[in-house]
C-alpha positions in Angstrom: 0.0 0.0 0.0 1.3 3.4 -1.0 1.6 5.9 1.8 1.9 9.6 1.0 3.7 11.9 3.4 2.6 15.5 3.7 4.2 18.2 5.8 2.4 21.4 6.6 3.2 24.5 8.5 0.8 25.7 11.2 -0.7 28.3 8.8 -1.2 25.8 6.0 -2.7 23.3 8.5 -5.1 26.1 9.6 -6.1 26.8 6.0 -6.8 23.2 5.3 -8.8 22.8 8.5 -10.8 26.0 7.6 -11.5 24.7 4.1 -13.1 21.6 5.5 -16.0 23.8 6.6 -17.0 23.8 3.0 -17.5 20.1 3.1 -20.8 20.6 4.8 -22.2 22.4 1.7 -21.6 19.5 -0.6 -24.4 17.0 -0.8 -23.5 13.7 -2.4 -25.8 12.0 -4.8 -23.8 9.1 -6.4 -22.0 6.3 -4.8 -18.7 7.8 -5.8 -19.6 11.1 -4.2 -20.8 9.4 -1.0 -17.5 7.5 -0.8 -15.5 10.7 -1.3 -17.5 12.5 1.4 -17.0 9.6 3.8 -13.2 9.6 3.3 -13.1 13.4 3.5 -15.0 13.5 6.7 -12.4 11.2 8.3 -9.6 13.4 6.9 -11.4 16.5 8.1 -11.4 15.2 11.7 -7.7 14.3 11.4 -6.7 17.7 10.2 -8.9 19.6 12.6 -7.7 17.7 15.6 -4.1 18.3 14.6 -4.9 22.0 14.0 -6.4 22.4 17.5 -3.4 20.6 19.0 -0.9 22.9 17.1 -2.9 26.0 17.9 -3.0 25.3 21.6 0.8 24.5 21.8 1.9 27.4 19.5 4.2 30.1 20.6 6.7 32.5 19.1 9.3 29.8 18.5 7.1 27.0 17.2 5.9 28.8 14.1 8.5 27.2 11.9 7.7 23.6 12.9 5.8 21.5 10.4 3.2 18.9 11.1 3.7 15.6 9.4 0.8 13.6 8.0 0.9 10.1 6.5 -2.0 9.6 4.2 -3.1 6.4 2.5 -3.2 6.7 -1.3 -7.0 6.9 -1.5 -7.0 9.6 1.2 -4.5 11.7 -0.7 -6.4 11.2 -3.9 -9.7 12.4 -2.5 -8.0 15.3 -0.6 -6.6 16.5 -4.0 -10.0 16.0 -5.5 -11.6 18.1 -2.7 -9.0 20.8 -3.0 -9.9 21.1 -6.7 -13.6 21.4 -5.9 -13.1 24.2 -3.3 -11.3 26.5 -5.6 -14.7 28.0 -6.5 -15.4 28.8 -2.8 -14.5 32.3 -1.5 -11.0 32.2 -0.1 -8.5 34.8 0.7 -5.5 35.1 -1.6 -3.2 33.5 1.0 -5.6 30.6 1.6 -6.0 30.0 -2.2 -2.2 29.9 -2.5 -1.9 27.4 0.3 -4.6 25.2 -1.3 -2.8 25.4 -4.6 0.6 24.5 -3.0 -0.9 21.5 -1.1 -2.8 20.4 -4.2 0.4 20.5 -6.4 2.4 18.7 -3.7 -0.2 15.9 -3.6 -0.4 15.8 -7.4 3.4 15.2 -7.6 3.4 12.5 -4.9 0.4 10.7 -6.4 2.0 10.5 -9.8 
């Protein structure tokens, strides 16, 4: 089984955790969409827990630390799929750049 490693700064992690709020607006119809939503809900929980942990422990010197995530291939695939979908949602310029960076990193690692 392929494992995809992803490292995110605290701000990137915060952006991803924030974007998962848009997951509530997507209503699946097909089996594929329901599968994607199920996987993404688990990922959402994973990222939001880590974001809360990092936020509580953050200080002036921990800003440069990166959080490491190990994703299964299907999780990384659906995360990239979701990040493509949310480009139409209103995001700040910084958040959009973070999403594009993470999406391109995932794309390279999935290839």
